[in-house]
C-alpha positions in Angstrom: -32.6 12.3 -3.1 -34.2 14.7 -0.6 -33.2 12.4 2.2 -29.6 12.6 1.2 -29.7 16.4 1.0 -31.4 16.6 4.3 -28.8 14.3 6.0 -26.0 16.3 4.4 -27.4 19.5 5.9 -27.8 17.8 9.3 -24.1 16.7 9.2 -22.9 20.1 8.2 -25.0 21.8 10.9 -23.7 19.4 13.6 -20.2 20.0 12.5 -20.5 23.7 12.7 -22.3 23.5 16.0 -19.6 21.3 17.5 -16.9 23.8 16.4 -18.8 26.7 17.8 -19.3 25.4 21.3 -16.7 26.2 24.0 -15.8 23.5 26.4 -15.0 25.0 29.8 -13.4 23.7 33.0 -12.2 25.5 36.1 -9.8 24.5 38.8 -9.1 26.3 42.1 -7.6 26.2 45.5 -10.4 25.0 47.8 -8.8 26.6 50.9 -9.2 30.1 49.3 -11.8 32.5 50.5 -12.8 34.1 47.2 -15.0 36.7 48.8 -12.0 38.7 50.0 -10.9 39.6 46.5 -12.2 42.9 45.3 -9.5 44.5 43.1 -7.5 43.3 40.1 -4.8 44.2 37.7 -3.4 42.4 34.7 -0.1 40.5 35.1 1.8 42.2 32.3 4.9 40.0 32.5 2.9 36.9 32.0 0.6 38.3 29.3 3.5 39.5 27.3 4.6 35.9 26.9 1.2 34.8 25.4 1.9 33.8 21.8 -1.0 35.6 20.1 -1.2 38.9 18.3 -1.4 42.1 20.3 -4.9 42.7 18.8 -6.1 39.4 20.2 -4.5 40.0 23.6 -6.4 43.3 23.8 -9.7 41.6 22.8 -9.2 39.0 25.5 -8.2 41.5 28.2 -11.0 43.8 27.3 -13.5 40.9 27.6 -12.0 39.7 30.9 -12.0 43.2 32.3 -15.7 43.7 31.4 -16.6 40.4 33.1 -14.6 41.3 36.3 -16.2 44.8 36.5 -19.6 43.2 36.1 -18.8 40.9 39.0 -18.1 44.0 41.2 -14.3 44.1 40.9 -12.3 47.3 40.6 -9.2 47.8 38.6 -6.4 48.8 40.9 -2.7 49.7 41.1 -2.5 47.7 44.3 -4.7 44.7 43.4 -5.9 41.7 45.4 -5.5 39.4 42.4 -3.4 39.5 39.3 -5.0 38.2 36.1 -2.9 36.3 33.6 -3.8 34.7 30.2 -2.1 32.3 27.9 -3.2 30.4 24.8 -2.6 27.3 22.8 -3.8 26.4 19.3 -3.7 23.2 17.3 -5.1 22.0 14.0 -7.9 19.5 14.1 -9.1 17.2 11.4 -12.7 15.9 11.0 -13.4 12.9 8.7 -17.0 12.3 7.8 -18.1 9.2 5.9 -20.9 9.9 3.5 -21.6 6.3 2.7 -25.3 5.8 2.7 -27.0 2.5 2.8 -30.7 2.4 1.8 -33.5 -0.1 1.6 -35.4 -0.5 -1.6 -35.4 -2.2 -5.0 -32.0 -3.5 -6.0 -30.5 -4.3 -9.3 -32.6 -6.6 -11.5 -35.8 -5.9 -9.4 -34.6 -7.7 -6.3 -35.7 -6.2 -3.0 -33.1 -5.7 -0.2 -30.2 -3.6 1.1 -27.8 -2.0 -1.3 -25.7 1.2 -1.3 -27.0 4.3 -2.9 -24.2 6.2 -4.6 -24.9 9.9 -5.1 -22.6 12.3 -6.8 -19.1 13.6 -6.0 -19.7 13.9 -2.3 -19.9 10.1 -1.8 -17.3 8.7 0.6 -15.1 10.3 3.2 -15.2 14.1 3.5 -12.3 15.8 5.3 -12.3 19.2 6.9 -9.8 21.0 9.1 -10.2 23.7 11.7 -8.1 25.3 14.4 -9.0 24.6 18.0 -7.8 27.2 20.5 -7.5 27.0 24.3 -7.6 30.0 26.5 -6.3 29.9 30.0 -7.4 32.7 32.5 -5.4 32.6 35.7 -6.1 34.5 38.9 -3.1 34.9 41.1 -3.2 36.0 44.8 -1.1 39.2 44.5 0.2 39.1 48.1 1.1 35.4 48.2 2.1 35.1 44.4 0.1 31.9 44.2 -2.4 30.6 41.6 -5.8 30.5 43.2 -8.1 29.9 40.2 -7.8 28.9 36.6 -10.5 28.8 33.9 -9.8 27.0 30.7 -11.9 27.2 27.5 -11.4 25.2 24.4 -13.2 25.4 21.0 -13.0 26.1 17.3 -11.5 29.4 16.4 -12.8 31.8 13.7 -10.1 32.1 11.1 -12.2 33.6 8.4 -10.7 37.0 8.7 -14.1 38.5 9.8 -13.1 40.8 12.7 -16.6 41.2 14.0 -17.0 37.4 14.3 -13.6 37.1 15.8 -14.5 39.6 18.6 -17.8 37.8 19.2 -15.9 34.5 19.5 -13.4 35.9 22.0 -16.3 37.3 24.1 -18.0 33.9 24.0 -14.8 32.2 25.2 -14.2 34.7 28.0 -17.9 34.9 29.1 -18.2 31.1 29.4 -14.9 30.8 31.3 -15.7 33.7 33.6 -19.1 32.2 34.4 -17.2 29.6 36.4 -15.9 32.4 38.8 -16.2 32.5 41.7 -16.4 28.8 42.5 -19.3 27.7 44.7 -18.2 27.5 48.3 -17.3 24.0 49.5 -19.7 22.8 52.1 -18.2 20.4 54.5 -20.1 17.2 55.4 -20.6 16.4 59.0 
């Protein structure tokens, strides 16, 4: 019985851990010299189109701004880059099979494999969560061209706890912004 409880705890922990991680990728224009960018501003026209609440937009923009300032950027009315964000969300379903096969004495005293059935949690367990994707775009302000894009995907906090929501937004943004600037491309000779 202790083994079943332990395995259940492990499955729940792994489920929560997989929902809490943020998967991040970045794409960029390899011909761009990212060292020349020193100032930024938010691209209001693009940000206004993001389909999230104004509170969440402010959380994301505040976190992006903090990361850019920490990287030595300055906010400017005449920026080198424009920062845009947009989001996507979709429902995900997880199905866990709690069938457990054990080794021990079977019915009638026979020794061998047989299923152990324990309580109401036996069989498939289904849970749902919302996976969100945050896109952070850097646009060359002079050329009006996308030069870098960071994308983070992971489970969202929909519990209504504002503190946890703010922490999750910071986690998304921090992991995305850790990809900027991209490492310089070294040409092989």
